[in-house]
VOTORNU-535789 format. One record per residue (C-alpha): residue number from 1; residue in three letters; x, y, z. Coordinates in steps of 0.05 Angstrom, whole numbers. Each point is the difference from the previous one (the first is absolute). Layout:
     k     r        X        Y        Z
   NUM   ALA        X        Y        Z
...
This chain:
     k     r        X        Y        Z
     1   UNK        0        0        0
     2   UNK       26       69      -18
     3   UNK       24       42       58
     4   UNK       20       72       11
     5   UNK       76       10       -4
     6   UNK       51       49      -27
     7   UNK       31      -13      -67
     8   UNK       66      -37        8
     9   UNK       65       21      -34
    10   UNK       38      -54      -37
    11   UNK       62        1      -43
    12   UNK      -34       60      -33
    13   UNK        8       58       47
    14   UNK      -53       51       18
    15   UNK       15       70      -26
    16   UNK      -54       50       20
    17   UNK      -36       38      -56
    18   UNK      -50       56        8
    19   UNK      -67       -7      -36
    20   UNK       23       50      -53
    21   UNK       64      -39      -12
    22   UNK      -39      -66       -6
    23   UNK      -48       32      -50
    24   UNK       59       28      -39
    25   UNK       33      -68        0
    26   UNK      -60      -28      -38
    27   UNK       -7       61      -46
    28   UNK       74        3      -16
    29   UNK        4      -74      -14
    30   UNK      -59        3      -48
    31   UNK       10       66      -37
    32   UNK       53      -23      -49
    33   UNK        9      -42      -62
    34   UNK      -72      -19      -12
    35   UNK      -26       71        9
    36   UNK       50       23      -53
    37   UNK      -14      -59      -46
    38   UNK      -76        4        4
    39   UNK      -11       56      -52
    40   UNK       41      -39      -51
    41   UNK      -37      -65       15
    42   UNK      -67       35       -5
    43   UNK       15       45      -60
    44   UNK      -50      -39      -43
    45   UNK      -54      -10       52
    46   UNK       -1       72       24
    47   UNK       -6       35       67
    48   UNK      -69      -29       20
    49   UNK       32      -68       -5
    50   UNK       54       22       49
    51   UNK      -52       25       49
    52   UNK      -39      -65       -2
    53   UNK       61      -44        6
    54   UNK       33       41       55
    55   UNK      -63        4       43
    56   UNK      -12      -75       -6
    57   UNK       72      -18       14
    58   UNK        4       48       60
    59   UNK      -64      -27       31
    60   UNK       23      -73       -3
    61   UNK       69       21       22
    62   UNK      -28       34       62
    63   UNK      -39      -63       16
    64   UNK       61      -44       -8
    65   UNK       43       46       43
    66   UNK      -52        0       55
    67   UNK       -3      -76       -1
    68   UNK       75       -3       10
    69   UNK       -4       52       55
    70   UNK      -52      -40       39
    71   UNK       40      -64      -10
    72   UNK       64       34       24
    73   UNK      -36       26       62
    74   UNK      -26      -70       16
    75   UNK       72      -25        0
    76   UNK       42       14       63
    77   UNK       68        2      -34
    78   UNK        9       53      -53
    79   UNK       20      -34      -64
    80   UNK       -2       12      -76
    81   UNK      -47      -27      -53
    82   UNK       41      -64       -9
    83   UNK       -4       -8       76
    84   UNK      -76        5       -3
    85   UNK        0      -53      -55
    86   UNK       42      -45       44
    87   UNK      -43       11       62
    88   UNK      -69       -8      -31
    89   UNK        4      -35      -67
    90   UNK       56      -51       -3
    91   UNK       13      -52       53
    92   UNK       25      -71        3
    93   UNK       47      -33      -50
    94   UNK      -18       46      -57
    95   UNK       15       63       41
    96   UNK       71       10      -24
    97   UNK      -16      -13      -73
    98   UNK      -60       46       -3
    99   UNK       34       55       40
   100   UNK       60        1      -46
   101   UNK      -47        1      -60
   102   UNK      -35       61       28
   103   UNK       67       32       18
   104   UNK       23       -9      -72
   105   UNK      -65       28      -26
   106   UNK        7       60       46
   107   UNK       71       12      -26
   108   UNK      -27      -12      -70
   109   UNK      -46       60        9
   110   UNK       54       42       34
   111   UNK       52       -9      -55
   112   UNK      -40       31      -57
   113   UNK      -27       52       48
   114   UNK       68       25       24
   115   UNK       29       -5      -70
   116   UNK      -55       45      -27
   117   UNK       15       52       53
   118   UNK       73        2      -18
   119   UNK      -14        4      -75
   120   UNK      -52       54        7
   121   UNK       40       40       51
   122   UNK       60       -1      -45
   123   UNK      -41       24      -60
   124   UNK      -24       59       42
   125   UNK       71       18       21
   126   UNK       24       -6      -72
   127   UNK      -55       46      -24
   128   UNK       20       54       50
   129   UNK       76       -5       -3
   130   UNK       11      -28      -70
   131   UNK       47      -55       25
   132   UNK        8      -73      -19
   133   UNK      -49      -53       25
   134   UNK       55      -36       39
   135   UNK       20       64       37
   136   UNK      -73       17       14
   137   UNK      -12      -69       29
   138   UNK       59        9       47
   139   UNK      -27       67       23
   140   UNK      -67      -32       14
   141   UNK       29      -60       37
   142   UNK       43       39       49
   143   UNK      -56       32       40
   144   UNK      -45      -59      -15
   145   UNK       45      -52       32
   146   UNK       24       46       56
   147   UNK      -70       11       29
   148   UNK      -20      -73       -7
   149   UNK       62      -17       40
   150   UNK      -19       50       55
   151   UNK      -67      -35       10
   152   UNK      -73       13       19
   153   UNK        5       65       40
   154   UNK       45       36      -49
   155   UNK      -45      -23      -57
   156   UNK      -63       25       35
   157   UNK       29       69       15
   158   UNK       26       10      -71
   159   UNK      -63      -28      -31
   160   UNK      -40       54       36
   161   UNK       45       56      -25
   162   UNK        2      -27      -71
   163   UNK      -75      -12       -3
   164   UNK      -14       72       20
   165   UNK       50       24      -52
   166   UNK      -32      -44      -54
   167   UNK      -69       26       18
   168   UNK       22       73       -7
   169   UNK       36      -13      -67
   170   UNK      -60      -38      -27
   171   UNK      -48       57       18
   172   UNK       44       49      -37
   173   UNK        8      -46      -61
   174   UNK      -76      -11       -3
   175   UNK      -13       75        2
   176   UNK       51       12      -55
   177   UNK      -26      -57      -42
   178   UNK      -74       16        2
   179   UNK       14       74      -13
   180   UNK       49      -13      -57
   181   UNK      -18       24      -69
   182   UNK        8      -70      -28
   183   UNK      -47      -31       51
   184   UNK      -64      -30      -31
   185   UNK      -47      -20       56
   186   UNK      -47      -37      -48
   187   UNK       54      -54       -5
   188   UNK      -19      -21       70
   189   UNK      -68      -25      -25
   190   UNK       28      -51      -49
   191   UNK      -13      -72       20
   192   UNK       11      -65      -38
   193   UNK      -30      -58       40
   194   UNK       36      -51      -43
   195   UNK       67       27       24
   196   UNK      -20        0       74
   197   UNK       27      -68       21
   198   UNK       74       14      -12
   199   UNK       -4       56       52
   200   UNK      -18      -47       57
   201   UNK       69      -31       15
   202   UNK       31       70        3
   203   UNK      -58       27       42
   204   UNK        8      -57       49
   205   UNK       73       16        6
   206   UNK      -15       73       19
   207   UNK      -24      -25       68
   208   UNK       35      -66        8
   209   UNK       29       15       68
   210   UNK      -25      -58       42
   211   UNK       73      -13       19
   212   UNK        1       66       37
   213   UNK      -54      -20       50
   214   UNK       48      -40       45
   215   UNK       47       60       -1
   216   UNK      -57       46       20
   217   UNK      -20      -47       56
   218   UNK       72       -4       23
   219   UNK        6       76       -1
   220   UNK      -67       10       36
   221   UNK        9      -58       50
   222   UNK       -4       52       56
   223   UNK      -71       20      -25
   224   UNK      -29      -56      -43
   225   UNK      -68       32       -6
   226   UNK       30       50      -49
   227   UNK       18      -54      -51
   228   UNK      -66       -3      -39
   229   UNK       -3       76       -1
   230   UNK       70        4      -29
   231   UNK      -19      -51      -53
   232   UNK      -64       35      -23
   233   UNK       31       70        1
   234   UNK       62      -24      -37
   235   UNK      -37      -36      -56
   236   UNK      -51       57      -10
   237   UNK       56       51       -5
   238   UNK       35      -46      -49
   239   UNK      -65       -3      -41
   240   UNK        2       76       -6
   241   UNK       70       -4      -30
   242   UNK      -22      -57      -46
   243   UNK      -57       42      -28
   244   UNK       33       68       -4
   245   UNK       63      -20      -38
   246   UNK      -37      -29      -60
   247   UNK      -51       57        3
   248   UNK       56       50      -14
   249   UNK       35      -45      -51
   250   UNK      -63      -16      -41
   251   UNK      -23       73       -1
   252   UNK       68       24      -25
   253   UNK       22      -56      -48
   254   UNK      -32      -41      -56
   255   UNK        4      -74       12
   256   UNK       56      -13      -50
   257   UNK       46       50       35
   258   UNK       -3      -32       70
   259   UNK       66      -33       19
   260   UNK        8      -65       40
   261   UNK       21       42       60
   262   UNK      -54       53       -7
   263   UNK       40       56       33
   264   UNK       50       -1      -57
   265   UNK      -49       23      -54
   266   UNK      -42       39       51
   267   UNK       59       42       21
   268   UNK       23       14      -71
   269   UNK      -69       27      -18
   270   UNK        5       50       58
   271   UNK       69       26      -20
   272   UNK       66       -1       38
   273   UNK      -28       17       69
   274   UNK      -56      -51      -10
   275   UNK       50      -53      -22
   276   UNK       41       10       63
   277   UNK      -61        0       46
   278   UNK      -33      -61      -32
   279   UNK       63      -41        1
   280   UNK       16       21       71
   281   UNK      -70      -25       19
   282   UNK       15      -65      -36
   283   UNK       67       -8       34
   284   UNK      -28        8       70
   285   UNK      -61      -43      -16
   286   UNK       44      -57      -23
   287   UNK       52       10       55
   288   UNK      -52       -3       56
   289   UNK      -31      -62      -32
   290   UNK       69      -32       -3
   291   UNK       11       15       74
   292   UNK      -66      -30       23
   293   UNK        1      -61      -45
   294   UNK       73      -19       10
   295   UNK       -8       10       75
   296   UNK      -59      -48        4
   297   UNK       35      -52      -43
   298   UNK       62        4       44
   299   UNK      -41      -13       63
   300   UNK      -38      -57      -34
   301   UNK       68      -32      -14
   302   UNK       20        8       73
   303   UNK      -66      -33       19
   304   UNK        0      -59      -47
   305   UNK       73      -17       13
   306   UNK      -12        8       75
   307   UNK       62       42        7
   308   UNK       17       19       73
   309   UNK       -9       75      -11
   310   UNK      -13       48      -57
   311   UNK       57       44       29
   312   UNK       55      -52        4
   313   UNK       51       27      -50
   314   UNK       15      -65      -37
   315   UNK      -73      -21       -6
   316   UNK      -21       70      -21
   317   UNK       52       -1      -56
   318   UNK      -27      -68      -23
   319   UNK      -72       24        1
   320   UNK       20       65      -35
   321   UNK       35      -38      -56
   322   UNK      -58      -49      -11
   323   UNK      -47       60       -5
   324   UNK       39       41      -51
   325   UNK       48      -42      -40
   326   UNK      -52      -34      -45
   327   UNK      -27       67      -23
   328   UNK       70       25      -16
   329   UNK       12      -62      -42
   330   UNK      -65       11      -39
   331   UNK       20       72      -14
   332   UNK       70      -19      -23
   333   UNK      -29      -53      -47
   334   UNK      -56       47      -25
   335   UNK      -52      -56        3
   336   UNK      -65       40       -4
   337   UNK      -33       69       -2
   338   UNK      -29       46       53
   339   UNK      -74      -12      -15
   340   UNK       10      -75      -11
   341   UNK       30       -5       70
   342   UNK      -60       37       30
   343   UNK      -49      -48      -34
   344   UNK       38      -61       23
   345   UNK        3       23       72
   346   UNK      -72       24        0
   347   UNK      -30      -64      -28
   348   UNK       40      -48       43
   349   UNK        1       43       62
   350   UNK      -74       13       -3
   351   UNK      -14      -74       10
   352   UNK       55      -13       50
   353   UNK       -8       61       44
   354   UNK      -75       12       -6
   355   UNK      -31      -69        0
   356   UNK       41      -37       52
   357   UNK      -18       50       55
   358   UNK      -72      -26       -6
   359   UNK       23      -70       19
   360   UNK       45       27       54
   361   UNK      -58       40       31
   362   UNK      -45      -61        2
   363   UNK       53      -40       37
   364   UNK       21       58       45
   365   UNK      -72        9       24
   366   UNK       -2      -74       20
   367   UNK       71       -9       27
   368   UNK       26       69       18
   369   UNK       28        3       70
   370   UNK       -9       75       12
   371   UNK      -61       44        7
   372   UNK        5       52      -57
   373   UNK       -8       75        7
   374   UNK      -34        0      -68
   375   UNK      -50      -48      -33
   376   UNK      -21       11      -72
   377   UNK      -74       19       -4
   378   UNK      -52      -52      -18
   379   UNK      -15       32      -67
   380   UNK       70      -18      -23
   381   UNK      -20      -73        5
   382   UNK      -11      -56      -51
   383   UNK      -34       39      -57
   384   UNK       57       51       -1
   385   UNK       51      -57        5
   386   UNK      -32      -35      -60
   387   UNK        1       64      -40
   388   UNK       73       11       18
   389   UNK       19      -71      -22
   390   UNK      -35        9      -67
   391   UNK       33       68      -10
   392   UNK       72      -22       13
   393   UNK       -4      -69      -32
   394   UNK      -34       29      -61
   395   UNK       54       52       -7
   396   UNK       55      -53        5
   397   UNK      -34      -45      -51
   398   UNK       -8       58      -49
   399   UNK       73       21       10
   400   UNK       23      -72      -12
   401   UNK      -41       -7      -64
   402   UNK       24       68      -26
   403   UNK       74      -20        4
């Protein structure tokens, strides 16, 4: 029977976050590659398609995040997603096999995700400074890897500052775009229903931050009741970014002029100052996403390998290398493109990170050993779960058939 008890620190240490920092952790992790790739992916479908896809994806993402939050709060020891899989889904002889399968799948989502951030961030730096791609990638990786190494608290503090900066720059860019002489607002009304489905994997990726929930719980362990509030605020603020960036791009540019990383063509259309601002926005969006995603993958590695401590130097170096080296190899070998990486991560990650939490919640409600500070409301029950399963599985099947 579940009992009241404080959350227990494990090999993953508690680092206190404020509510604002926890919200910013979710916002900063999400506002990144997919937000910048969405206008290109939706250039045929049009802006109404983006609105529909983004609202659907955000709703189901909020539900999935809240399921994970409740499951985490029913578990005495703070763990990561792979730890929840181990606790509630896989036991007995098959435990090791299934857990490693899920770990590989998690890394399989992380690799294209982190790679897309590095590629897109380097493109933004190159557009501003006019330097080679290799040099731009190095410039991106230095602050990217440094903050990941410093851990949860440093990431939360810098996510807050960067999110506020991105919001201010986006407001200015939107004002300049909608008031520009080349802006044609009637473009926003164009919608091609036949081109809607390719948007979904990218839209899912705009709010695919289920991996951040354990970090938010860890940061708010001193006040767990704030966890659902941080999740809802973070994903709704992210939705604003997701809707406003394409709004400005579609009003300013015809579909055939939108680049894979939207801020590249968006900035050029606004002149030199617009180019600098748009690509600075892209740089910080991708950098903050890199911080959040790489940090959660690193702690998942610590969890699944059952390392003694995330702050033991040797073990941290090992986890750090497993997190980042595969992406660096993909970049050096030039295996795939920016938008392709987003679609791969969105279609696979949607199923892995959005459907499994339903199974975890069912088990946690039966076997959880802790009385949770938050319980998902009854209206988020079986009908919503069925709709979520259809949404994510349908998207994955479509993405697989479209390859």
